[in-house]
C-alpha positions in Angstrom: 9.6 2.7 -42.6 12.6 4.9 -43.8 14.8 7.3 -42.3 13.3 10.2 -44.1 9.8 9.5 -42.7 7.9 11.9 -40.9 7.0 10.2 -37.7 4.4 11.9 -35.3 5.0 10.7 -31.6 1.7 11.4 -29.8 2.8 11.9 -25.9 6.7 12.6 -26.6 6.9 14.2 -23.0 5.8 11.0 -21.4 8.1 8.4 -20.1 7.5 6.2 -23.0 6.9 8.9 -25.6 10.2 10.7 -24.6 12.3 7.5 -24.8 10.8 6.8 -28.1 11.8 10.3 -29.4 15.4 9.7 -28.0 15.7 6.2 -29.8 14.6 7.4 -33.0 17.0 10.3 -33.1 19.8 8.0 -31.7 19.1 5.6 -34.9 19.3 8.5 -37.5 15.0 9.2 -38.0 15.9 13.2 -38.2 12.2 14.1 -38.9 10.3 13.5 -35.7 7.3 15.5 -35.1 6.0 16.5 -31.5 3.8 18.9 -30.2 2.9 19.9 -26.8 -0.9 19.9 -25.5 -1.0 23.6 -25.9 0.0 23.2 -29.4 -2.5 20.4 -30.4 -4.9 19.2 -28.0 -5.4 15.3 -28.9 -8.9 15.5 -26.8 -9.8 18.2 -29.2 -11.0 16.2 -32.8 -11.2 19.3 -34.5 -7.8 20.2 -33.6 -6.3 16.8 -34.2 -7.7 16.5 -37.6 -6.5 20.1 -38.4 -3.1 19.2 -37.5 -2.9 15.9 -39.4 -4.4 17.7 -42.4 -1.2 20.2 -42.4 1.3 17.9 -41.1 0.6 14.9 -43.0 3.1 12.6 -41.3 4.0 9.1 -42.3 4.1 7.1 -39.1 2.5 8.0 -36.2 3.5 6.1 -32.5 0.4 6.6 -30.1 2.2 7.1 -26.9 -0.4 9.9 -25.3 -2.5 8.2 -22.5 -3.4 9.4 -19.2 -1.5 6.9 -16.4 -0.7 6.3 -13.2 -0.5 3.5 -10.3 -3.3 1.8 -8.0 -4.2 4.9 -6.5 -5.1 7.4 -9.2 -6.6 4.4 -11.0 -8.9 3.6 -8.4 -9.8 7.2 -7.7 -10.6 8.6 -11.1 -12.0 5.8 -13.4 -13.9 8.2 -14.9 -11.2 10.2 -16.1 -9.1 7.5 -17.1 -11.7 5.9 -19.4 -13.0 8.9 -20.7 -9.7 10.8 -21.2 -7.9 7.8 -22.9 -10.9 6.9 -25.1 -11.1 10.4 -26.5 -7.4 10.9 -27.2 -6.7 7.7 -28.9 -10.0 7.5 -30.8 -8.9 11.0 -32.3 -5.4 10.3 -33.3 -6.4 6.8 -34.8 -9.1 8.0 -36.8 -7.1 11.0 -38.1 -4.1 8.4 -38.9 -6.6 6.7 -41.2 -8.5 9.6 -42.8 -5.2 11.4 -43.5 -3.1 8.8 -45.1 -0.7 7.6 -42.6 1.3 4.6 -43.8 1.7 3.0 -40.4 0.6 3.4 -36.7 1.7 2.1 -33.6 -0.3 1.7 -30.7 1.0 1.3 -27.3 -1.3 -0.5 -25.2 -0.6 -1.7 -21.5 -0.1 -5.3 -19.8 -3.3 -4.5 -17.5 -5.7 -5.3 -20.6 -4.9 -9.2 -19.8 -7.3 -10.9 -17.1 -6.4 -10.9 -13.5 -6.0 -14.2 -13.0 -4.4 -15.2 -17.1 -2.1 -18.1 -16.9 1.4 -17.1 -16.8 3.1 -16.1 -18.5 0.5 -14.2 -20.2 0.5 -14.8 -23.9 -1.4 -12.4 -26.3 -4.2 -14.6 -26.8 -5.1 -14.6 -23.2 -6.9 -11.0 -24.1 -10.6 -11.0 -23.1 -10.6 -14.4 -21.6 -11.3 -13.5 -18.2 -12.7 -10.4 -15.7 -9.9 -7.5 -15.4 -8.3 -6.3 -12.2 -10.9 -4.0 -10.7 -8.6 -1.2 -9.4 -7.4 -0.3 -12.9 -10.2 -1.5 -15.2 -11.3 1.8 -16.6 -7.6 2.4 -18.2 -7.5 -1.4 -19.3 -10.9 -1.1 -21.2 -9.7 2.1 -22.8 -6.7 0.2 -23.7 -8.6 -2.5 -25.2 -10.7 -0.3 -27.3 -7.6 1.3 -28.7 -6.4 -2.2 -29.8 -9.8 -3.4 -30.9 -10.0 0.0 -32.9 -6.5 -0.5 -34.5 -7.7 -4.3 -35.7 -10.8 -3.0 -37.2 -9.2 -0.4 -39.4 -6.8 -3.3 -40.5 -9.3 -5.8 -41.1 -11.6 -3.4 -42.9 -9.4 -0.9 -44.6 -6.3 -2.6 -44.8 -4.5 0.1 -42.4 -1.0 -0.8 -41.2 -2.0 -0.4 -37.6 0.0 -2.6 -35.1 -0.3 -2.8 -31.2 2.5 -3.1 -28.6 1.7 -4.2 -25.0 4.6 -3.0 -22.5 5.0 -4.5 -19.1 5.6 -2.1 -16.1 8.0 0.4 -17.4 10.6 2.6 -15.6 13.6 4.8 -16.1 14.8 8.4 -16.4 11.6 10.9 -16.9 9.4 9.0 -14.8 6.6 10.0 -12.6 7.7 10.5 -9.1 4.4 12.0 -7.6 3.5 9.9 -4.6 -0.2 10.4 -5.3 -0.1 9.1 -8.9 3.1 7.4 -9.4 3.5 3.6 -10.3 4.9 1.2 -7.9 9.1 1.5 -8.9 9.4 5.2 -9.0 7.1 5.6 -5.7 9.3 3.3 -3.9 12.5 5.3 -4.9 11.5 8.5 -3.9 9.6 6.9 -0.7 13.0 5.2 0.3 15.2 7.9 -0.8 13.2 10.5 1.4 13.0 8.0 4.4 16.9 7.8 4.2 17.2 11.5 4.2 15.1 12.0 7.4 16.4 9.0 9.3 13.5 7.0 9.7 13.3 3.7 11.2 11.0 2.2 8.6 9.4 3.1 5.4 5.8 2.0 4.6 5.2 0.0 1.6 1.6 -0.7 0.3 0.1 -4.1 0.3 1.8 -7.8 1.6 5.0 -7.8 -1.0 4.0 -11.1 -2.4 2.5 -9.7 -5.8 5.0 -10.7 -8.7 5.8 -8.0 -11.4 7.8 -7.7 -14.6 9.6 -4.3 -14.9 11.1 -3.0 -18.1 13.5 -0.3 -18.4 12.1 2.5 -21.0 14.8 2.5 -23.2 14.3 -1.1 -24.1 10.6 -0.2 -24.9 11.8 2.2 -27.2 14.3 0.1 -28.9 11.3 -2.7 -29.1 8.9 0.0 -30.5 11.5 1.2 -33.1 12.3 -2.6 -34.2 8.5 -3.2 -34.7 8.0 -0.1 -36.8 10.6 -1.4 -39.0 9.8 -5.2 -39.0 6.4 -5.8 -37.9 3.2 -5.5 -40.0 0.6 -7.6 -38.4 -2.6 -6.3 -36.5 -1.9 -9.2 -33.8 -0.5 -7.3 -30.7 2.7 -8.0 -29.4 3.9 -8.0 -25.7 6.9 -6.0 -24.7 8.9 -7.1 -21.6 12.0 -8.8 -20.3 10.6 -12.1 -19.4 11.2 -12.0 -15.7 9.7 -11.1 -12.8 10.0 -10.0 -9.0 7.9 -9.9 -6.0 7.2 -6.6 -4.6 9.2 -7.4 -1.4 12.3 -8.3 -3.9 11.8 -5.1 -5.9 11.7 -2.7 -2.4 14.8 -4.6 -1.1 16.5 -3.9 -4.3 15.5 -0.3 -4.1 16.9 0.2 -0.8 20.2 -1.5 -1.7 20.6 0.9 -4.5 19.6 4.0 -2.5 21.6 2.8 0.8 18.7 2.7 2.8 19.2 0.7 6.3 16.0 1.0 7.7 12.7 -1.5 8.1 10.3 -2.1 5.5 6.6 -2.1 6.9 4.5 -3.5 4.7 0.3 -2.8 5.1 -1.3 -5.6 4.3 -4.6 -3.3 5.0 -3.8 -1.7 1.4 -4.5 -3.1 -2.2 -2.4 -5.6 -3.6 -3.6 -5.5 -7.3 -3.0 -8.4 -9.7 -1.3 -11.5 -7.9 1.2 -12.0 -10.9 1.7 -10.2 -14.0 4.5 -11.5 -16.2 4.4 -11.5 -20.2 5.4 -14.2 -22.2 7.6 -12.2 -25.1 8.2 -15.0 -27.2 6.7 -13.8 -30.4 8.6 -10.6 -30.0 12.0 -12.8 -29.4 11.3 -15.0 -32.4 11.1 -11.6 -34.5 14.7 -11.0 -33.2 14.3 -8.2 -30.2 15.5 -8.9 -26.6 16.0 -6.5 -23.8 19.6 -5.3 -22.8 19.1 -3.5 -19.5 19.3 -5.6 -16.2 16.8 -4.6 -13.3 19.5 -3.4 -10.7 21.5 -1.3 -13.2 18.3 0.4 -14.8 17.1 1.1 -11.1 20.3 2.6 -10.3 20.4 4.7 -13.2 16.9 6.0 -12.6 17.7 6.8 -8.9 20.5 8.7 -10.3 18.5 10.4 -12.7 15.9 11.4 -9.9 18.6 12.6 -7.6 19.8 15.0 -10.4 16.8 16.2 -12.0 14.4 16.4 -9.0 17.1 18.2 -6.8 17.1 15.1 -4.3 
């Protein structure tokens, strides 16, 4: 990938996409193409093909997706499956048909079986049942991976796929009805502090273990893969360490400065018991994460207070 290449980042307003755009600009890639949904609706096949025909990007980063936490995934499986299939199929097909030299598809760690051996290696894909609460989203992502691999095998396309762990950082979604666990906890603990609540409710038992990667580290990894990796085999992107949800919320409470109690609700779903990625493939290529979890949470909390008027 050359600094002068035109690079289309699909989903540039999202958490991952916006960080990837920042990283590309910071590393001297000046020809980054972005379009809003009003300009190019990625669910509209004709609109996508018209854009690719006119713009002819050399590189595509497929970061556009309908995303959400346990509640959103569990409540709207039809939308999570259909919308993601439409968008990724349209972009990947157009990238192949209009001569894109390289495409990076962003998957998710939820593609792996619920009870995969830990830490999860890339070859765990399709070796067991998925976590039911986000099965629809996972199936769409698996279909995207397999489509990229099929284009690589059948047509020799340089289409690669990265599997990020749980992401967080500036630009995250803090809507309690659709957000992921870390931004939801930040907001809930912050608001409990402002109201002077004696306790803050937390879904589940607090025992599941999760890995969290700052989105700027993901962006760095994506740029690294675009520059250095050309295999259709998927690559995990994480930090290599996990914490329990209890440990996470205690860390959030410390950063926010909240002195109340944590009220865990075991009637709410825990999701997958543990989800830690094996990132040796990416480490062996020469990439490593840089942002520690506490530092990243503090940075994200400062952004939330500044940008969300909290």
